[in-house]
N, C-alpha and C positions, 0 to 999 in steps of 0.2 A: 299649294299652300305649305310653307315650310316653317320652321321654328322662328326664323328671323322675322318673317311676315307677321306671325302670331304675336311675337313680343312687341312689335311696333304697334300693332292694333291694341294690345293690352295697355301699353304705356299711354297711347292717345286716350283711351277710354278712362283710365285712372284720372287723367286731368279733366276730361269732360264731366264725369260723375262728381268729382270733387267740386268743380265749379257750379254744377247744378245744385248740390247740397248747400253750398254758400249762398247762392242766389235765393234758395227757399228760405234759409234762415234770415236773410235780409228782409224778406217779405213776410216774416212772422211765422213761418212754418218751422217750429223749433226741433221737432223730432221726425226726421226722415231718414229712411234706410233704402239703399238700392243694391240689389243682389243681381249680378250679371253672370249669365252662363253662356259661353260661346263655344260652338262646336263646328268643326268642318269634317266631313266624312266622305270616303269613297266606298261604295258597296256593290257587291255582286250577289245576286240571289239565285236560288235553286227553286224549281217547282216541277213536280212530277217526274223526278229522275233526270232532269235536264237543267242546263243554264237557262236562266229566265230573263234577268235584266241587269244592266250596269248603270249606276247612278252616282252622282256627286251632289252633295247637299251641304248647305251652310246655314247656320241658324244662330241668332243671338237673342236670347230671352232676358227680360228684365222684370224682377219682381220688386215693386215699389211699395213700401210700407211707410204710412204716416200715422203717428199717434198724437192726438190732441185732447187734452183735458180728460184723459182716461178712456178715450174712444179711439178705435183703430180703423183705418181705411187701407185697402190693398188693391193694387191694380197690376195686371200683367200686360206687358207690352213687348213688341219686337220691332218698334219703329223709333230709331234713334232720334230724328229730328223733332219728334213730338214728346220726348221724355219729360220736359218740364211741364207740359200740359198734363201729362199723366200723374205727376206729382200734385198738381192742383186738383185733379179729379180725386185722388186718394184723400187729400186734405178735405174736400167737400164731403166725401163719404164719411169721414170721421166726424165732421161737425154736424152731419145730419142725424147722428145716432143720439139716443136719449137715455141710454143705460151705461153711464160711465163706470169703469172699474179702474181705480187709481193704482192698482198694482201693475197695470200695463204701462210699459216704458221700455225704451231702448237701452241696452246695457252700456256701461262705461267700457272703454277699451282696456285690454289687458295685453301684456307682452307675450308675443308668440315665440316660443323657443324652438320649435321644430319647423323648419322650412323645407318643403318638399318640392322636388323637381322630377316628376316621373315622366320625363320626355327623353327618350333615346334618339339621338340625332340620326341613327341609321334608318329610322323609319322614313326620313325625308327622301331617301333614295328609292322608295317603293311607291307603287301606284296600282291603278286598276289592273294592269296586266299581270301583277303578282297575285292579286286576288283571284283573277280568272284561273291562274295556274293552280292555286290552292283548291278552287271549286272543281276543276277538271280532275285533280288528284283524288279528291273525295268520291267523285263519281266512279273513278277507276276502282277505288277500294270497294265500293258498293257493287260493281259489276263483277269483280274478281272474287270477293269474299262473302258478299251478302246479297246474292242475286234475288232472293225472295223478300228483301226489304225494300219497301216502297218509301222513297224520300218525298214526303208531302211538301216540305218547304225547308229552306236552308238560307243562311245569310253569312257573307264574309265581309268584314268591315275593317277599314283603316281609318281610325278617328283621332282627331287632335283638337286641343282647345284649351280653355282656361275657365276658371271661376274667380270672380272678384266681388268683394263686398266693400261699400263705403257708407258711412253713416254720419250724421250731424253731430254725434257724440265723439267722433274721432276714430271710430273703428275704420281700419284699412287693411285688407288682407287679400292675397291673391295666390293662385297656384296654376302652373301649367301641367298638362298631361297628354300623353299619346299612347295608343295601344292598337294592337291587332286582335280581332276577335272573330269567332265563328260560332254558329249554332245550327242544329239540324233536328228536324222533327219528322216522325214517320211511323210506320208499322210494318210488321211482317204480313205477307200475303202469299197464299198458296192455293190457287184456284178459288173456290168459294170460302176457304178458310181465312179469316182476317183476325190478326192479333190486336191487342190494345195499343194505343198511341204511346210513343215514348219520345224522349228529348234528351239532348246533351249539348254541352257548350264548352268553350275554352277561350282564354285570352292570355296575352303575353306582352311584356314590355318591348320585346324585339323579336325578329323573325325566327331565330333559333329556338327561343323559349316557346313561342307560339306553335311552331311546327310539332315539337315534341308533345306538348300538351294537347294539341288538337288531334293528333293521330290517336292518342290514348283515348280521348273522349269519343271520337268516331267509332272506334272498335268497341268501346263499352256500349254505345248506342246500338250498334249492330247486334251485339250479343243479347241485349235486353229485348230487342224487337224479336229476334229469333226464339228466345226463350218463351216469350209470351204467345208465340204463334201456335205452339202445340200444347197449350195449357189444358189441364183437365180439371173437372170439379172434384171436390173431396168432401168427405164427411166432416162435421165440426168436432172441435176438441177444446180443451182448456189447457193452456200451457204458455210456452215462451214465444216471443217474437224477436226477430233479429233485424236490426235497422242498419242498413249501410249508411255511409256519411251523408249522402244526399237526401236521406229520408228522415234524418234525426230531427231537423227543425220543422219540416212539414208535418211530421207525425205528432209531435207533442211539445218540443222545446219552443216552437215559435209562439204558441199560446202563452207559455210561461214568460218569455221575454216581453210579450205585449203587456202582461200584467204589471210590469215594472215601469211603465210609462207614467209620467207625472200627471197627465191629464186623466187617465183611467183611475188613478188613485184619488185625485181630487173629486171626481164624479161618483165615487163609491162603487166603481165597476171592477175592482181588482181584488182577487182572492189573496194578494200578497200584502195588502194594507196592513201596517202594524207589525210586519214580520221581520223588520231589520234586526240582525243579530241573532235570529232564531234559525233553527234547523228546519228546512222546508223540503230538502231532497236527500236522496242517498249519500252517504259519506264518500262514495266513489266519484261523485260529480263535483268538478271545480270548473268554473267558467270565468273568463275575464274578457274585457273589452280593450283592445290596444290598437287605436288608429295611428300610433306613433311609430309603428314598426316600418321602416323605410323599404324593407325587402318585399313587402306585400302590396299588391295592387289595391287601390282604393284608400290607401293610407292618406291622412291629411293632418295638417297642423292646426286647422281651425274648423269650427262648426258652422251651422247655418247662420248664426248671429255674428260670426267673426271672432268668436272667443276661442282660446287655446284648447285643444284636445289633450287628454292625459290617458294613461293607462289606468283602468279601474277594475277591481276585482268585483265580480257579480255574485259568484258563489265560491266559498272555500269549504271543501269537504261537506257540502250540503248546506252550509250556513249562508244566509242571505246578507250581502254586504252593501248593496247600493240600489238606488232607483235612478232613473234618468230624468233630468230636469233641464228645460230651457229657462230663460231668465223669468218669464212670467210665472211658470209653474213653480219655480223655486220661491218666489215671493209668496205665492199662495200657500206654500207649504211652511212658510216662516223661516226660510233659509236666507242667508245673507246674499247669495248669488247663485247663478247657474253652475252646474258641474261639467260644462262643455259638452252637453248632450243634445244641443238643438239640432233636429234633423230636417231634411227636405232640401229644396233647391229653389230656383227662381220662380217656379210656377206654384209655389205654395207658401203659406205662412210657416214660421218655424214650428215644428213638432217636437217630439221628445223620443229619443231612442239611441241605441248603440250604433257604432260605425263598423267595427271590425271584431266580431266575437271569435274567441278561441276557446276550445274545450281541451282540458288536460287529458293526455293519453292515460290508459289504464295499464294493467299488468298482463293481460291475456293476449294471445295471438289470435288474429281473426280466423286462422285455420282451425283453431280449437272449436269455434262456434259452428262450423260446418260439419263437425264430427260428434256432436253431442248425442247422447242416447235419447230415445223417445222422439217426439215430434216437436219441430220448431218451425214457425212460419217466417220466412224471409220476406220482408215488406219492401218492395221497391218504391212504391208511392201509393197514396190513398186518395180515392175520388169520393168526396162526401161533403159533410157539413161540420162546421166548427162553431163553438160559441165562446167568444173571448172572455166573457164575464164568469161563466160557470167553469169553463175549461172542458166541457163535454165535446166529444167528437165521435163521429160514426161515418162509415163509408165502406166502399168496395175496394179491395186490394187490387192494384193493377201491376202486372209484371211480377207477381210474387212467385215464391217457391215453397214447397213443402220439403224441409230437410229431415230425413229419417233414415237412420242406420247407414250414414254415409252417402245416401242417394239425395239427388236434388231434382225434384219433380216440379215443372211449372204448373201453376194452378190458376183457376178462374172461378168466378161466382163465389168468392170468399168474402165475407163481411166481418167487420170488426167494430166494436164500440169501446169507448174508454173515456178517461178523464185525464187531461194534461197534468193536473196538479197531483193526482194520485200516481200517475206514471212516474213522476219524479222520484218516488220512493219504491218503484217496481224494477229499478235498474239492478241487475244481477251481476253484470260484468261489463268492462269497457276495454277495447283493444289497444295495444300499443300502436298499431298502424292506423293510418286515417288518410284523408284526402284534404287538399287545400281547395275548398270550394270557391269558385270564382277567383282563384289565386289569392284570396284574402282571408279566409277563415278556416283554421285547421279543425277537422271534425273527425273523430274515430268511429268505429263500429260500436254499436251498443246492444246488449242482450237484456231483454226485460221479461219478467215472468208474471204470471197470474192473469192472462188475458183470455177472454171467451171468444173463440173464433167460430163463426157460423158458416157452415158449408152446405152442400147439397149432395145427394147420392143419385147417380144416374140410374134411370129405370133399366 
């Protein structure tokens, strides 16, 4: 499957879906939207430190939404010949409901200024044999550098495809994409001693970018697994935690971003309700959502409803600037229209959320964080529970380190509790350096203070 074949398929499908929508309107179905997601991928998997399987898959999913007199029906299909029957089924679902909400409606089309084409033609020269080569190279790194790391599973993928949305209101938008990606999961094992699981991944627009990022990700994975292997229990203390980029969102910022969802706000489940224009976080923290940056993977010119995306400031020096709305939630909030934040894909109704979050770098160097006086807990990841409404979280630190007097000691059986919204104001410093997570979101290191860390003391 190459770019030309995919473009032919896309153009044929644009005509097909447009005709289906016209047919539906002719038959009295006035509001119908079809979201198509097509993907072709070649994959090579790893299992138990060896090659496992090579596959090629092709999938085309359609999310069909019909709105009738304030009621909504939604059907998922992957069968092109019966798409019109699926439209009729969605229409029947909408008509069968008895609790209309007249704020439900498809959006009017808007001009899309940013047109993305994240498809590098060089990927059309690659195939399964290249993925096998990358998999064997990774196994070689494991054997030569990390012989005590057990690769439980891994995946190497070359994927290509498009997304397309067509509606009876006149919305029509599409984008092509292609990427190389890889992931690995495993743990350190030394006899009866077993470390905690860890994971890493990388993706790229072309082979050169992918190879550079993947090697870095794999080495990071190996280092984390080996660090967790010889972890020791420690006594508890109250003090600082250091979050690397891949822990920032999982530790506390993810709960905060979720509280900006228009649905959570409407249902009274958000701590951030009524906080626009108010200071809710440390002045050190600035965040924005920018799906229009063409140098980043995952950037897009339109959202789940086919409306244009824009760069949006979320926090400016701790002051809250925006919430995320799709068309329905915007109407419920009394706004004239969506702010281009409809999230999701063919297998779901439009939700609300950001596309490409970026965090402004700070003024500290990350090396400073590793040389702080006293005790600091380096948090790789946390395994536990989180509550989106309250922001409370608790769990066991996995792959963590105690940083003390310039030493880095791997630790285990360390627990931490906290609150995401309080943590916003516990930020003490942010690093200049950071990582581009998923090649799409820049995230620096963060140092937070005032946490109670619970440990144990060995007998």
